[in-house]
Backbone bond lengths (Angstrom), bond angles and torsions (degrees), N, CA, C in turn:
res aa  C-N    CA-C-N  psi(-1)  N-CA   C-N-CA  omega(-1)  CA-C   N-CA-C  phi
1 M - - - 1.417 - - 1.496 110.68 -
2 L 1.312 120.75 -30.28 1.414 124.35 171.86 1.500 112.79 -62.35
3 A 1.248 120.65 -41.17 1.497 123.38 179.56 1.494 105.11 -66.19
4 L 1.327 125.29 -41.88 1.437 123.21 -173.77 1.410 107.42 -66.75
5 L 1.358 120.56 -42.20 1.455 127.11 179.85 1.547 112.52 -58.43
6 S 1.291 110.42 -49.39 1.476 120.03 -179.73 1.560 110.07 -60.05
7 L 1.334 112.49 -47.16 1.622 114.83 179.67 1.477 110.84 -62.14
8 L 1.415 116.66 -37.24 1.509 116.85 177.19 1.552 111.38 -66.89
9 I 1.265 118.61 -38.01 1.460 123.39 176.86 1.491 110.91 -59.48
10 I 1.465 109.02 -49.09 1.422 111.71 -178.53 1.551 119.26 -60.24
11 T 1.387 107.06 -37.56 1.452 119.34 178.07 1.518 109.59 -65.78
12 G 1.298 115.79 -47.50 1.586 114.72 -177.67 1.437 111.02 -67.40
13 V 1.327 122.93 -40.78 1.470 122.56 174.53 1.503 112.96 -58.41
14 C 1.281 116.00 -47.23 1.481 119.60 -178.51 1.542 113.36 -65.15
15 L 1.346 113.86 -36.68 1.421 115.85 177.30 1.469 109.08 -68.44
16 F 1.250 120.61 -40.31 1.506 122.79 -177.16 1.529 106.00 -66.54
17 L 1.241 119.01 -43.42 1.558 125.06 177.25 1.506 114.76 -63.22
18 A 1.431 112.28 -31.25 1.446 113.29 -177.12 1.521 106.77 -81.60
19 L 1.328 122.41 -31.45 1.368 122.04 176.61 1.501 115.42 -72.05
20 K 1.321 115.61 -42.62 1.413 127.97 -177.92 1.591 110.16 -67.53
21 K 1.261 123.36 -45.77 1.348 128.58 -170.99 1.539 113.71 -101.59
22 K 1.437 112.96 -6.70 1.370 123.05 -178.51 1.489 116.15 45.84
23 R 1.381 111.53 48.32 1.449 123.52 171.98 1.527 115.06 -118.57
24 P 1.367 113.62 118.37 1.493 117.27 -173.17 1.509 112.50 -70.57
25 F 1.311 121.73 -14.84 1.390 128.79 175.50 1.615 110.16 -55.34
26 F 1.255 118.36 -42.84 1.419 117.18 178.58 1.501 113.62 -65.48
27 L 1.308 125.94 -17.07 1.402 124.30 176.19 1.502 113.05 -73.73
28 A 1.386 111.83 -19.56 1.563 116.99 -179.28 1.453 112.84 -83.36
29 V 1.338 116.03 -19.34 1.604 120.60 -179.75 1.466 110.49 -57.98
30 P 1.367 122.57 -53.24 1.451 119.01 -172.35 1.614 111.80 -69.32
31 I 1.350 115.61 -24.18 1.462 116.17 175.13 1.490 111.24 -79.60
32 L 1.347 122.75 -30.37 1.295 124.10 174.25 1.593 112.24 -70.61
33 S 1.357 118.04 -34.07 1.385 126.41 -176.48 1.608 106.51 -74.59
34 I 1.290 118.13 -37.03 1.440 118.44 174.79 1.529 109.75 -67.71
35 F 1.359 120.35 -43.56 1.440 122.81 176.89 1.572 109.69 -56.98
36 A 1.354 116.05 -40.35 1.488 116.33 -178.79 1.456 112.17 -70.11
37 Y 1.359 117.94 -29.68 1.472 122.67 -178.02 1.524 108.76 -70.93
38 F 1.418 115.53 -39.30 1.401 119.67 177.64 1.551 110.58 -67.79
39 L 1.308 114.21 -42.11 1.470 115.53 -177.07 1.472 109.69 -65.30
40 I 1.440 121.06 -39.47 1.382 120.94 176.40 1.553 112.40 -63.87
41 Q 1.289 119.41 -34.89 1.477 117.43 174.28 1.416 116.36 -67.16
42 I 1.342 118.10 -29.31 1.468 121.74 -177.91 1.528 104.75 -79.22
43 I 1.248 118.65 -30.27 1.535 119.62 178.37 1.568 111.39 -70.15
44 L 1.315 108.33 -32.14 1.514 110.42 -178.55 1.559 114.95 -73.28
45 V 1.361 117.56 -4.99 1.497 121.54 -178.13 1.601 102.10 -75.05
46 P 1.278 113.76 129.90 1.528 114.86 -176.33 1.501 114.49 -71.12
47 A 1.364 123.11 -1.30 1.438 122.62 169.54 1.590 109.49 -79.19
48 P 1.413 113.39 166.18 1.412 117.29 -178.20 1.582 108.36 -64.00
49 F 1.336 119.14 154.28 1.484 120.55 -171.25 1.430 108.93 -61.73
50 M 1.307 116.96 -57.29 1.534 119.80 -175.54 1.520 116.26 -57.53
51 E 1.364 117.38 -33.52 1.370 117.25 176.84 1.467 112.41 -77.12
52 T 1.385 121.51 -25.98 1.415 123.76 166.44 1.485 115.42 -59.54
53 I 1.394 111.65 -46.18 1.411 116.36 -179.26 1.504 112.22 -64.14
54 K 1.414 117.42 -45.69 1.427 119.73 175.54 1.504 115.25 -53.77
55 F 1.367 112.71 -39.37 1.501 120.66 -176.05 1.631 110.47 -68.67
56 I 1.352 108.36 -39.00 1.501 112.66 -175.35 1.651 106.76 -65.72
57 F 1.394 115.19 -47.76 1.345 122.91 -178.79 1.557 119.22 -71.78
58 S 1.275 114.52 -13.60 1.486 123.31 176.15 1.520 114.28 -87.63
59 L 1.253 111.70 -13.94 1.490 115.57 -178.11 1.546 114.59 -70.84
60 R 1.252 120.33 134.07 1.366 123.58 -179.10 1.437 117.53 -121.64
């Protein structure tokens, strides 16, 4: 729940800054933070990293 709340706050702040300062870079920050969150969750799996990635992409 804390992760969802922090991602929502990051998104809100970055959207506000992007509109106020007219810099599109701020729109990439929430996407990068979501990517980092998923990467951390994958790293926390006790299996080796490459096997976890292969397992995730082999699911159908």
